[in-house]
N, C-alpha and C positions, 0 to 999 in steps of 0.2 A: 504494501499500499502506501504512495507514494503523501509523503509530506505536505501539508496544506498549506497554499499561499499566501506568503504574505500579503494585504493587498497593498497596494500603492496608496499612496495617500499628498493630496493636493493641499495648495496652499488654499483653495475655495470649501475646502471641507473643514476647517479650523478652526470658525467660529464655536461648532458640532464639539470640541475636540478640548475645551481648557479644561485643562490641570491636567492631560494626559501628554505622555513622552512619545512622538512621534520622529519618524523621517523620511524629509522631505528632499528631491533634489530639483536643479535651476541653474539661474545665472544671474550672473552678478549685472546688478547694476547703479550700485555705487558703492564707495566703502569710506569708513572715514576712523578714527582713532585718538583715542587719550595718551595713549600711551598704555593704559592696565587698563580701558572698557573700550572695544571695537564696535562697530557696526557696520553691518554688512544686509543691506538691502538685495532680496531676491527676486525674479521672476520666475510663473512655472509654466503661465500659458493660461491657468487661472486667474492668477492674482498678481498680486508684489507683498511680500512680507517685511518687516525688520526683523531682522537676528541681532540679536546682543549677547557680546562674549567679552568672558569677564577672564580676565588672565591669570587668579590663581583657581579659575574653576573648569580648567580645561589644560587638556595633557601638554608637554610644549610640541608635538605633533601640529594637535589642531591649532595654536597657536600660528606654528610657522606658515601653515596650511593659510591659513587667513590671511597673512605678512607677500603672500604669495597672489595673491586673489587681484589679478589685474579686471578690468573690465569685460564681458560679457563670458566671462568663464563660467567651466559648467563648475558643478559640485555638487555634493551629500553634505543635509548638514542633519542633526538629530538633537532633539529639547525637548524642556519641556512649552505646551504653550498656554499662553500667559494674556487674559485675559488685560487691554487697554484702549477706550477708548477715541483714544487720541491717533490711534494710529487707523490705516484704507484699512477696514471688513475688520477692525474695531480690537485686533489682536495681534502678540506681535510671539518670538518665540524667545527662550532662554537660553543659550546653545548651550549643548554639553559634549558634543562630537561635530566636525568639521574634515569631510578630504575633497582634493580638486578633482574633479574626474578626468574635463578638458582643460587646457591650459590657453588661453587668449596670448596671442599678442599685440605687445605693447602697440601697434602699430592699426589699433583696432578704428576702420575706415569714418565710425560717426561718432564724433566726442560732441560733449554739452557744450555746445555751440551753433552759431546762425551757420548754413551751410544753403549753397546755390540747389536750387531745384533739380537742376538735370544732373551734378551728384547725388545729388538724393534717390534721382532715377536711377543713375547709373551703377547704383546702390542697392538699388530695394531688396535685395536678398536678407538687406540687416534694416531697409528705412523700416520693415513693417514689424519689425519687435518695437521699435515707438507708444509712446504710450497710445497717439493719438490715432494713430495707423491701426493699434488693436483696436479698439472703438468704434472705427470707420469699420474692421474689420466683424468686429460682433454686432454691432448694425446690418449689416448687408445680410447676413447668416442668419439673425434674427426675421428680416424681410423675408427672406427667401424660405424657412419654416412656412411662415403666416400667409405666405403666398399660395403654399401645397396646403396648408391647410382651410385655408376659407372656401377652396377649388371642393378639397373632396368631402367637404362637408356640407356641398351644395349641390353632390352629385357627380361632382363632372372627373372625367374618363382623362388619364396623360396620356399622349399620346407622344411616343418620340419620332423627328421627321430626320430627314434626310441633309448631312452637312454639304454632302455634294450632291447638285443635281442638273439636271439639261433646262428648265425652267425660269424664270426669274420675275419677283416679282414687285421690282422699284426702277425706278429710272436711276435713280445711281450707282461709281463706277462699279465694275465686277471682277472679282478674284478668279480668275480664270485657269486651268493645268489639265494638260491632256489626259486623257480616260482612255488608255486600251484604243480599241480601234474605232473605237466609239464617237472621235473627235471631243471640241472640249467639255468638260462639265468645270460649274462655277461652285463657287462654298458659296452656301445658302445666306440668302440677306435676305429673307423671312421662312418660316416654315406655313406659310397664314394655306399657299393653297393644297399642302397636304391636310391642314387643318379643316380646308372644307368638308375634301373625301372623304375624315374619318366624321366628319359632325352629319354626317349622312347618314354613320354605321350607327354610333352610340348616341346622336343627340347632343351633349353638352360632351367640349373636349378643350384640355388646354395644352400649350406646349410651352416646353422647358428649355430651350439651349441658348451657343452659341452663334450669331448671326454674325454677318461679313460683310463691312462697306468698302469703296476702294475708293471715295472719294479723298480728294488731295484739298482736306481740312484740317487746317488748325487751331480751332477757334477749342474755348475751354468745355465745348458740351459735346466734341466728337471725340469718337475712339473707332480705328478699324473693325473691330472686333470686338464685343459687347455682346452679353444679355439676355433674349427678350423674352416674355412673359406673353402666348397667343393663343385665349381661349377665342374658341368660336361654337355658335349658338344657331341648331336649327327653329328655324320658327322665329329667330327675334329679328323687331323690326330696328329700327336706327334709335328707336324712340329707347325700346327696353334695351336693349345698348347702350346705350348711355346711365340707362341706370345701374346697368351691373358694375359697368364701371364706375360712378362714381360711390358705393358700395365698397367695390375694391379694395379702391386708395384709399377711402378714409379709413377701413378694416386695419390697413397694413399701417398709418400714421398710428392708429390708437395701439396699435399694437408693441409698437417701439414706444412710444410715450408709457405703457402699462408696464411693460420688461426690462427696459433698457434705461433708469433715468441715470444710472453711476456714469455709463458710455456720451449717455447727453449732454451731460453737465462737466466731461471731460473736456468735451468738444466746443464748450459754449455757447450750446446750442437753446433758443429763449424755449422754454419747455409751454409759454403760456398758448405764442403763437400756433405752436402742431394741438396744442389742444382743439383751437378754433375749427380746424377740419373735419368737422359733418355735415351730412347731407342735407339738402341735396344744394347741389353745384351751379349757378348762375351759367344757364343754357343761349350764344349772342349767336346770331346770325351773318355771318360771313358779311352780307352787304354793309350791314348794320355795324360791324366794329369795321369796318374801312371805312366809314362815314367818321365813323369814334375818332381813329385815328386821323385822319383829316383834320378836324375840329384839333386834334391837340397835335401838327404841325407835321403833319408822315406826307412824306411824299407818295406814299403809296395810292396805286391806283386799283378799280375793276378788274380782275384778274387776274394778280399776281399771288404769289404765293408768300407768307407774312413771312420778314426777316424777326433775327433774333429783338432790336431795336423794339420794333412793333410790337414782337410778344410782351416783353418789355411795359410797353407802354398803355397795355389793352388788360394788364392782372392790377397796376398800380394802385388800383379803386377797390383793391377785393383780399378779401383772409382768408378765403379759399382758392380750391385751382378754378379753372372756368372752363368752361366747351367751347369752340367757337368751331359752328355748325353749316354745314350748305359750301363747302368751297367750289369755282368754278371747274371744269371737269378735266380743262387742260393744266390743271395745279397739280391734278392726284394720279394716283393711279388708274390704269385701265379698268382693274375689277369691277371700281366700285358704281355701285347701282344708282342712274340715273332718276332724279328728281324731275318724277312727274308737276311736281304744282311749278318748276322753271326748268327747262329741258340743260340750261344752261350750267344749271350746277350737279355737283350730286350730294348721292345721300351721305355725308359722310360728318367726321367729326375730329380734330386735335383738344384734350387737354391738356393748358397751362395752367403749370404749376403756381403760386403765388410768390414774390418776393424776387423775381426777375429770374425765374431758373428755367423759363421756359414750355415747351413742348415735352411732354413724359409718355403720351400714351395717344396714335393718331389711329383712328377706328372707320368704319363705315359698314352699311346694309351691301353689300355682296350683289353683282349685278346676276339677275338669274334666268336673264332671258338672251337664249342662244345662238337668236343672232345676232343683236346687241352687242352680246361680250366678242362675238369674231369681231362686228365689225371697231370696235375697239381695238382688238389684236391685230389687225390691219393698219387700223391708222396708227399703231406703236408700231409698223413696220417690226413684230415680232414675227418670231418662225414659228408658222402654225403648229406643224407638224409635234415641236415639242410640248402644245399647248390640247395637243389631244383627248388625252386624256382629260386633260382641265374641262372643254367644252363637253363631253361624255355625258358630266354633272349636270348639264343642264339639259340632256333631251333622255336620261334618263328617268324620272323621278325629281323635273326640279322642283327647289323649295326657296322659300324667304329663308334669309340667311342671315347673318350678323355676327363681327367680331372684331377684335383687334389688338394691338401692341402693344406695352405698358416694355420701357427701356430701365432695366435693372440700375444699372448704375447710374444715367439721370435723377432715377428717382429716390436712390440715396444716397446721390451729392444735397438734394434739396431736403430730404429728413435732417441729413446729418447739418444742412446748413455749410458746406463742405463748398467751396469754390471751384473749384478745379474736378474734372470728373475720372482726374489722373488716377486721382487717390481713391478711387471708390472700385474698383479692384484688383487683386492683387498683385498683380503683373499686366501694369498697361501696355497694350501695341497702337500707335499711335503716327502719322504721316511719317515720320521721322526715328523710331523707336520698336527696335527687334529683340533689344535685347536689355538686360537679361531675362 
């Protein structure tokens, strides 16, 4: 019979272990010493902990090990968990033993001083260890879990769609690669077209995966590889589609407010602002939005898509996200349903986040008329053969349906209050950044 394994103790477990002697492993973030008493602040991925070492209460080997600790050395420490309301987590460790696992060279790249963004991105594998980046990634993780919970509780089926595809969904740039004898394949810009097929099979579905845009854009809101959540619902029209979107976004925001207050505090985020993100969200027709923008001094004209400055002007009077609905069809994708009340436009919406964070969702009712969809494919100059299966959905039991795509990193940036999207994914891919 094999011996019982000792459970691994993490810093996050310690508030429930006051008075116990434990052994922990982690990395050094700070050290200081008065000669007879020393302090080590350690992190282990679940939290940070101050460890107090009294020279006369540890072995000579343990004291020497402390003196050899450098920034980001990994080490193991044993001691008694003590309550201390002044410390993060309300505890500290009275050390009885310490040993180095992996020493860290003195030239650790990220020191406690100001560094430029390019330097930090070059050292992203280390930058991720900083408290701010940890907080952002924990909030991202909370949002991802909330996404799955939201759709699971509402009877949606998750469907994983191809990353390599012959059909494209948007006008923006494509990453192409040779695909055996089949010609070019493209990294997916969206899972939506496949999501429509799945909705005909399962009724309510969502996709969640990486998407790729080869736009030569260097703005704070663009990545070349990002994650997108794309629900598709059979028999939902454009109004039901917006109902789902506002319920979804409100759920995500309030989930973070409820479960990640420490991380929001670390980021200096105004939680009261986030608490105001409750349904319903205002719905503004594109034509009315253009008129509002022109009154505010924008040079936008009817028929143009809205830029970042226009979006910021539109949301400045609102505390919640807003919808801009029914854009001109020339400004939007080929698959969107023609608006029966104004054939110049399509039944679509963009959800704009407040505080100037711009579009976080693009949604639409899909064109369910075979001939109109075929006409739009021709108008866009797209290869009809690549969309033959997509057109088939309109030949064999066509149905009203709608869906949307939420950009995960833009949503994380807004909820975190971080100005640039590059901090909202562990290893960002941008126009001039492919490493690390």
